[in-house]
N, C-alpha and C positions, 0 to 999 in steps of 0.2 A: 746250664744255664751260662755263655759267653758272654763276656762283654767286649763291645766293639768300642771304640772311640776314633773321630776322625775330626781334629780340629775340635771344637767345642759342642758336637754331637756327641752323645751318648747314646747304645744302644744296645737293651740286651738283646741274644739271640739264644736260641733253643734249639736242638738240633733228637732226629730221632734215635731211639736206640738199637731198635732193629729196622731192616730195610722195608719198603713197602710191600705188600705181597703183588704187588702189579709190578712189571718189568717196565722202567719208562716211567716212574712216577718218582719225583723226591719232592721232599716236604722239608722247610725249617718254620720255626717260631718266631717272631719279630716283639716288641717292647720297645717303642721309641717316643721319648717323652716330646721330643719336638723334631719331627721331619721336615726340614726346611728349603724348598725346591730342590728334593734330588733329581738329579738328571736320571731318565731311563736309557739306559742301553741298550743295543738291539740284541736279544738272545735268540739263538735258533729252539727254539719250546715257545710250548705254547703256557702262558702263566695265569695262576688261578690264585686270585687273594682271596683269603673269607678271613672277613673283620668281626669282633665281636667285642671290644672292650668299649668302654665311656666314650672312647674319641672317634674318630673315622678318618679311613683317607682321604685324600682327596687327589683326583688325576688330572691334570691342566694337559690337554692337549687339542693343539689349531684351535682356541679360541671358545673349546668347551671345555666346561668341569664334569667328571666322572666323578661319584662318590660312594664312599661302602664296597661292598662285594663287589668283584669284576673280574672279569675273561678279558684276554689279549692275547692276541693272535701273534705266532712268529715272527720275530723284526720289530717290535713297539717299537716307538720312540729313535726310527731312523730319521738322520736329519737334527738329533738334537730338540728335536721342539718340544719333548714330552716332560712333563716337570711332577714329584708326588711332595705332596706335601702334608700336614695335622699334627693336634697334638693328641698327646696321652694315646698312640696309636698301637694297636695289638688286633694283631693276626694271623690264623697258618697261612705261607705264601707255598704254593704248588705248583710246581715245575714237570710238563706233561709231555713227551715226546709228542710232535704231530702224532706221530704213527698211533697213538694209544688214544689223542685228542676226541675223537669223535665219537669212539666208545663210550667217554667218561662222559661228554660235554653233552650228548644226545643231539650235536650240529656240528657241522665240518668245519675244521679251521678256516676253510675258505666260507662261509656265511658271515665272518667277522669282518673281512675285506680288510684286513691291517686296522683294524678301531678296536676300542676300547667297548665292551657290551658291561650295562647292569645283569649280574647273576642273575637279576630277580627276573629282568626280560626273559632270562634264557630259560631258567627251572622254577619261576614261578614263586608258590607260597613254602616251595621244600626248600630257598634262600632262606626262606626266615626261619626257618623250624634250625637249621645246622647253623645257621648265625646264635640259636638262643640256647643249642645245644652244647656248642663250644662256650659261652659265657658259665653256662652252670657245672663245666668241672673246673678241678684248681689246681691241676697238673696238665703242664704240658704234654707229657707221656700219654696222659689219657686222651687230651686232644688230638695227637696224631692220630691213635689207635682208633678214634670215633672217627675220623677224617678218613682214613684208611681205610676202615669199613664199609662207609658210605659210599667212596670212588671205588671200590674193589665190587661193589655188587654192581654197579652201573655200570663199568666196564664188562663184567661178565655179561650185564644184559643189552649191551649197544652193539652194533654193529662193524665189523672189524673192515682194516682197507686191504684194498685188495694184496695177496703175498707178493706180487712184482714190485708193486709200490715200495710196500715194507723193505723191499730187496734194493731196491734206489737209495732209498730214504740212508737204510744201514749201509749202503758204500760208501756213501758220500761223507757218513760221520769219523766210519773208520779212517778215511782218506785223511781225515779234516780238512775237507773242500781240496784235493790233491788230486781231481780226479773230469776227465774227459766227461761231459756230458752228452757229446755223441754218443760216446760206449755205453750207455746207460742201457738203450731198449736192445739192442744186440744182446747186451748178457741175459736179458728176463726176455727174449723172445717175442719182443714185441713189436710193431710200429712206434715211428718216431712220435709223430703224432698221438698215435695213441697212448703213451708213456706218458708224454707232456701233459694230455686233457686230462689224463687222472689220478696224476702227481697233482697238479695243482687243482680239481676237484675235493680231493680227500684230504690232503693236508695242506691246503689255503696258502700255497706261493710255489713257483715254476720251480723246476730244479736248476737252473741255472742263479737264480738269486737263491735257491736253498746254500746253493755250492760257495756264493759270495759269504752268503751270513753264517757258514760251518767257520771256514777258512779265516774270518774278521774276527769270529769269538773267539780261535784259538790263537790268534796274531794278541789280541788286546789283552790275553789273560797271560802272556808272556812279556810282552810289559809291563803289566801290572808287577810281575814277579822281578824286574828288573833290571830285566836284559836291553843290550842295546839295540834301537831302533833298525840300523843297518845289520844285524846280526834276524831280528825277528822277520823283516821282509825277506831275505836270503834263504829262511830255511822253513817258510810258510808259503815260497808259491807265488809271491812278488817278483814283479821284475825286477825292482828298484826300491829303496826306502822311495821316493817320489811317489810310486805307486801305492804304496804301503799307506804313505801320508794324506794321499788324494781318498781310499778308501774310506782310512779313520775321519776325515773329514766327509765325507757323504753321509756312514752310517751316524757319527755320533755328533757332529756341529763344532768340534775341539779338536787339536791335535792331538799326534800321539802322547807327547809329553804329558798332556794335559788329561788325556784318556788313563794312565798309569796310576793316576791318582784318586780316579773317581769312586767314590765310596758304594757305586753299584758293583763295581768287577771287586773291590779292595777286599768286601764282606764275605765275598765267596768262599774262601778258604776255611773261614768258620763255619758259614751256612751250611755249604755244600761239599764238605771234603772231601769224599767218596767218587763223585758225581765225573769229575775233568768237566770237561769244555759243555757236551751235552750227555748225552744218551745211552744204551743200555742195551740187553739184548733184543733181538726182533724174531720173528719166524723166515726160517729158511724158504725158501721159494720153491 
């Protein structure tokens, strides 16, 4: 268990001692006494929050509130309009590569349509059962093992995405968003129209948006690491520092200087130390 301090806020953060049996799945555990208007920064993964404590996280999104366990598609929080809050929050947060999300969730990330969905609406009574079971065990490692076993079973039973779609996502991720999307269709041997349609329907966002999101995520974490915005812009594919500034504002609603101190990003080195910006191995085509 690690303690993350940010201003007056104090979070307890736990990490699994073993990697997940499912490639593309990462977990962290959080216990936060007071979560006060945390800005949700867009991330190139599907987020699954499994809460089990006495408190309950609340997500404020476009005038609507979502409480309890939830699922959010890749890029949630664009524009800086989504905030998380709560008191005595305890949860396991899972990051799913979009490539495995359809199998694990039993629904395509595209069905989320960029929104936040209650896990109960998606899984029915199974959502209540997992909450009860997480509350019954006393250690974080047992909670991680329980969660991993559940998600591994769902992954094995669920439908995979097309290998060509998985390959295109993998190419975007390993390039850190520095790839021309027009060449992806030729790489997998599909027409541009077919790849764009399958990519969007199976992963929940079009290739061009995926490229921008992955590039932004990499740049944002370099800003958090203390690198100067001009150097980050030059190294991560932006035309200049103004281009980086516009992209950061579009994704978060704040400047690069402010993003560098966002708790949602700063905690990543503790909560997800081995994941880098986003992804893990995929099928080869």
